C-alpha atoms as an extended CHARMM CRD file, in Angstrom:
* protein
*
       113  EXT
         1         1  MET       CA            -61.6110000000       -6.9970000000      -14.3620000000  PROA      1               0.0000000000
         2         2  PRO       CA            -65.2860000000       -6.8910000000      -14.4670000000  PROA      2               0.0000000000
         3         3  LYS       CA            -67.1650000000       -6.0430000000      -10.9860000000  PROA      3               0.0000000000
         4         4  ARG       CA            -69.0470000000       -9.1610000000       -9.7860000000  PROA      4               0.0000000000
         5         5  ASN       CA            -72.3250000000       -8.9840000000       -8.5020000000  PROA      5               0.0000000000
         6         6  PHE       CA            -72.3430000000      -11.4710000000       -5.6150000000  PROA      6               0.0000000000
         7         7  ARG       CA            -75.5240000000      -10.3940000000       -4.0380000000  PROA      7               0.0000000000
         8         8  GLN       CA            -77.8350000000      -11.2580000000       -6.9270000000  PROA      8               0.0000000000
         9         9  ASN       CA            -79.8940000000      -14.5230000000       -6.9070000000  PROA      9               0.0000000000
        10        10  LEU       CA            -79.3170000000      -14.9900000000       -3.2300000000  PROA      10              0.0000000000
        11        11  PRO       CA            -81.7390000000      -17.2450000000       -1.6940000000  PROA      11              0.0000000000
        12        12  PRO       CA            -84.1450000000      -15.6180000000        0.8150000000  PROA      12              0.0000000000
        13        13  LYS       CA            -82.9170000000      -17.1490000000        3.5390000000  PROA      13              0.0000000000
        14        14  VAL       CA            -79.0700000000      -16.1660000000        3.5240000000  PROA      14              0.0000000000
        15        15  ASP       CA            -77.8460000000      -14.2390000000        6.6130000000  PROA      15              0.0000000000
        16        16  LYS       CA            -76.7980000000      -11.0850000000        4.4760000000  PROA      16              0.0000000000
        17        17  THR       CA            -74.1670000000       -9.5940000000        7.3160000000  PROA      17              0.0000000000
        18        18  LEU       CA            -72.5000000000      -13.1790000000        7.2350000000  PROA      18              0.0000000000
        19        19  PHE       CA            -72.4860000000      -13.1660000000        3.6360000000  PROA      19              0.0000000000
        20        20  ASN       CA            -70.9580000000       -9.5370000000        3.4900000000  PROA      20              0.0000000000
        21        21  LYS       CA            -68.0190000000      -10.7310000000        5.6840000000  PROA      21              0.0000000000
        22        22  GLN       CA            -67.4610000000      -13.8120000000        3.4580000000  PROA      22              0.0000000000
        23        23  ILE       CA            -67.3570000000      -11.4580000000        0.3620000000  PROA      23              0.0000000000
        24        24  LEU       CA            -65.0280000000       -9.1690000000        2.2200000000  PROA      24              0.0000000000
        25        25  LEU       CA            -62.7940000000      -11.9690000000        2.9460000000  PROA      25              0.0000000000
        26        26  TYR       CA            -62.9420000000      -13.3960000000       -0.4080000000  PROA      26              0.0000000000
        27        27  LYS       CA            -61.8360000000       -9.9430000000       -1.9010000000  PROA      27              0.0000000000
        28        28  LYS       CA            -58.9080000000       -9.9270000000        0.3070000000  PROA      28              0.0000000000
        29        29  LEU       CA            -57.6790000000      -13.3730000000       -0.4370000000  PROA      29              0.0000000000
        30        30  THR       CA            -57.9650000000      -12.6490000000       -4.0730000000  PROA      30              0.0000000000
        31        31  ASN       CA            -56.5230000000       -9.4110000000       -4.3080000000  PROA      31              0.0000000000
        32        32  ASP       CA            -59.7230000000       -8.0630000000       -5.4230000000  PROA      32              0.0000000000
        33        33  TYR       CA            -59.7070000000       -5.7940000000       -2.3950000000  PROA      33              0.0000000000
        34        34  ARG       CA            -59.3530000000       -2.0120000000       -3.3290000000  PROA      34              0.0000000000
        35        35  GLY       CA            -57.9840000000       -0.8270000000       -0.0270000000  PROA      35              0.0000000000
        36        36  LYS       CA            -54.7090000000        0.7020000000       -0.3410000000  PROA      36              0.0000000000
        37        37  GLN       CA            -52.1060000000       -1.4390000000        1.7880000000  PROA      37              0.0000000000
        38        38  ASP       CA            -48.4060000000       -1.5720000000        2.0210000000  PROA      38              0.0000000000
        39        39  MET       CA            -46.8990000000       -4.2710000000       -0.1260000000  PROA      39              0.0000000000
        40        40  ILE       CA            -43.6530000000       -5.9350000000       -1.1810000000  PROA      40              0.0000000000
        41        41  ARG       CA            -43.0090000000       -5.5270000000       -5.0630000000  PROA      41              0.0000000000
        42        42  TYR       CA            -41.0500000000       -7.9250000000       -6.8560000000  PROA      42              0.0000000000
        43        43  ARG       CA            -38.6000000000       -6.8860000000       -9.5010000000  PROA      43              0.0000000000
        44        44  LEU       CA            -38.3100000000      -10.0970000000      -11.3110000000  PROA      44              0.0000000000
        45        45  ARG       CA            -39.2540000000       -8.6140000000      -14.8130000000  PROA      45              0.0000000000
        46        46  GLU       CA            -36.7430000000       -5.6850000000      -14.4980000000  PROA      46              0.0000000000
        47        47  LEU       CA            -34.0300000000       -8.3660000000      -13.6070000000  PROA      47              0.0000000000
        48        48  MET       CA            -34.7010000000      -10.6160000000      -16.2800000000  PROA      48              0.0000000000
        49        49  ALA       CA            -34.5390000000       -7.6570000000      -18.8650000000  PROA      49              0.0000000000
        50        50  ASP       CA            -31.2860000000       -6.5150000000      -17.3300000000  PROA      50              0.0000000000
        51        51  TYR       CA            -29.8980000000      -10.2830000000      -17.8060000000  PROA      51              0.0000000000
        52        52  GLN       CA            -31.0070000000      -10.2190000000      -21.2520000000  PROA      52              0.0000000000
        53        53  PHE       CA            -29.3580000000       -6.8150000000      -21.9920000000  PROA      53              0.0000000000
        54        54  LYS       CA            -26.2140000000       -7.8980000000      -20.3680000000  PROA      54              0.0000000000
        55        55  THR       CA            -26.0760000000      -11.3310000000      -22.1130000000  PROA      55              0.0000000000
        56        56  GLY       CA            -27.7060000000      -10.5520000000      -25.4190000000  PROA      56              0.0000000000
        57        57  LYS       CA            -29.8380000000      -13.7380000000      -25.0400000000  PROA      57              0.0000000000
        58        58  ARG       CA            -33.5010000000      -13.9240000000      -24.2800000000  PROA      58              0.0000000000
        59        59  LEU       CA            -34.5110000000      -15.3420000000      -20.8140000000  PROA      59              0.0000000000
        60        60  THR       CA            -37.8810000000      -16.9950000000      -20.6470000000  PROA      60              0.0000000000
        61        61  PHE       CA            -39.6960000000      -18.1480000000      -17.7490000000  PROA      61              0.0000000000
        62        62  ASP       CA            -39.2200000000      -21.6350000000      -18.6150000000  PROA      62              0.0000000000
        63        63  GLU       CA            -35.4490000000      -20.9290000000      -19.1040000000  PROA      63              0.0000000000
        64        64  LEU       CA            -35.2320000000      -19.4700000000      -15.6590000000  PROA      64              0.0000000000
        65        65  ALA       CA            -37.5200000000      -22.4100000000      -14.1390000000  PROA      65              0.0000000000
        66        66  HSD       CA            -34.7930000000      -25.1660000000      -15.3850000000  PROA      66              0.0000000000
        67        67  ASP       CA            -31.9970000000      -22.9440000000      -14.3260000000  PROA      67              0.0000000000
        68        68  THR       CA            -33.1930000000      -22.0010000000      -10.6860000000  PROA      68              0.0000000000
        69        69  GLU       CA            -35.5040000000      -24.9660000000      -10.4070000000  PROA      69              0.0000000000
        70        70  ILE       CA            -38.4650000000      -23.0510000000       -9.1290000000  PROA      70              0.0000000000
        71        71  HSD       CA            -41.5750000000      -24.0500000000      -11.0130000000  PROA      71              0.0000000000
        72        72  ARG       CA            -42.6000000000      -21.7400000000      -13.9150000000  PROA      72              0.0000000000
        73        73  THR       CA            -46.1550000000      -21.1240000000      -12.5520000000  PROA      73              0.0000000000
        74        74  THR       CA            -44.3770000000      -19.7230000000       -9.2980000000  PROA      74              0.0000000000
        75        75  LEU       CA            -42.1320000000      -17.5360000000      -11.3480000000  PROA      75              0.0000000000
        76        76  SER       CA            -45.0210000000      -16.1490000000      -13.2050000000  PROA      76              0.0000000000
        77        77  LYS       CA            -47.0950000000      -15.5180000000       -9.8260000000  PROA      77              0.0000000000
        78        78  ILE       CA            -44.0860000000      -13.5920000000       -8.3170000000  PROA      78              0.0000000000
        79        79  ALA       CA            -43.7400000000      -11.5680000000      -11.7030000000  PROA      79              0.0000000000
        80        80  ASN       CA            -47.4150000000      -10.8710000000      -12.1830000000  PROA      80              0.0000000000
        81        81  HSD       CA            -49.3730000000      -10.6950000000       -9.1130000000  PROA      81              0.0000000000
        82        82  ARG       CA            -49.5100000000       -8.0150000000       -6.5400000000  PROA      82              0.0000000000
        83        83  SER       CA            -48.0210000000       -9.0000000000       -2.8640000000  PROA      83              0.0000000000
        84        84  TYR       CA            -47.4130000000      -12.4590000000       -3.9460000000  PROA      84              0.0000000000
        85        85  ASN       CA            -46.1070000000      -14.3720000000       -0.9390000000  PROA      85              0.0000000000
        86        86  THR       CA            -43.1960000000      -16.7690000000       -1.8140000000  PROA      86              0.0000000000
        87        87  THR       CA            -40.8840000000      -18.7790000000       -0.0530000000  PROA      87              0.0000000000
        88        88  THR       CA            -37.2540000000      -17.4870000000        1.0140000000  PROA      88              0.0000000000
        89        89  ASP       CA            -35.6270000000      -20.4430000000       -0.6360000000  PROA      89              0.0000000000
        90        90  ASN       CA            -37.1390000000      -19.0920000000       -3.9350000000  PROA      90              0.0000000000
        91        91  ILE       CA            -35.8600000000      -15.8290000000       -3.2730000000  PROA      91              0.0000000000
        92        92  ASP       CA            -32.5070000000      -17.2420000000       -2.4410000000  PROA      92              0.0000000000
        93        93  LYS       CA            -32.3540000000      -19.0640000000       -5.4580000000  PROA      93              0.0000000000
        94        94  LEU       CA            -33.2590000000      -16.1110000000       -7.7830000000  PROA      94              0.0000000000
        95        95  CYS       CA            -30.7190000000      -13.8540000000       -6.0940000000  PROA      95              0.0000000000
        96        96  LYS       CA            -27.9010000000      -16.6720000000       -6.7390000000  PROA      96              0.0000000000
        97        97  PHE       CA            -29.0810000000      -16.6200000000      -10.5890000000  PROA      97              0.0000000000
        98        98  PHE       CA            -28.9860000000      -13.0490000000      -10.8460000000  PROA      98              0.0000000000
        99        99  LYS       CA            -26.0450000000      -12.6620000000       -8.6410000000  PROA      99              0.0000000000
       100       100  CYS       CA            -28.1250000000       -9.7560000000       -6.7610000000  PROA      100             0.0000000000
       101       101  ASN       CA            -28.9200000000       -8.8280000000       -3.3900000000  PROA      101             0.0000000000
       102       102  ILE       CA            -32.5040000000       -9.1770000000       -1.8840000000  PROA      102             0.0000000000
       103       103  GLY       CA            -33.1140000000       -5.4360000000       -2.3020000000  PROA      103             0.0000000000
       104       104  ASP       CA            -32.3130000000       -5.4920000000       -6.2020000000  PROA      104             0.0000000000
       105       105  LEU       CA            -35.0580000000       -8.4360000000       -6.4780000000  PROA      105             0.0000000000
       106       106  MET       CA            -37.6900000000       -7.0700000000       -4.1360000000  PROA      106             0.0000000000
       107       107  GLU       CA            -38.3200000000       -3.4720000000       -2.5740000000  PROA      107             0.0000000000
       108       108  TYR       CA            -41.0320000000       -2.2390000000       -0.1160000000  PROA      108             0.0000000000
       109       109  CYS       CA            -43.8080000000       -0.0080000000       -1.4060000000  PROA      109             0.0000000000
       110       110  GLU       CA            -45.5110000000        2.2970000000        1.2160000000  PROA      110             0.0000000000
       111       111  LEU       CA            -48.6780000000        3.4450000000       -0.0890000000  PROA      111             0.0000000000
       112       112  GLU       CA            -50.5000000000        6.8590000000        1.1780000000  PROA      112             0.0000000000
       113       113  ASN       CA            -53.6560000000        6.1710000000        3.0860000000  PROA      113             0.0000000000
């Protein structure tokens, strides 16, 4: 992802300290913040691969969304976004579908400082 230069083309009357705080908040909210943090990692893609191996049929996000009644976009975010925050209802539905424990679906990753 290319780095964005937010400071260029600023009007001359903008308070730069307030602007810097807003940039930091934006980066934290968009996962563009490069600081090392502990996080929960979802293993949805691994579970989908195991399911495909066991059953011999391909499992897509559309099929999983239909079977679990979780929106396909939500499943994609769980699989692709680092430390995505989802509801316990979605976690419950995924565990029921894959017949697994919570520890099989998600894991805690402690990152070094």
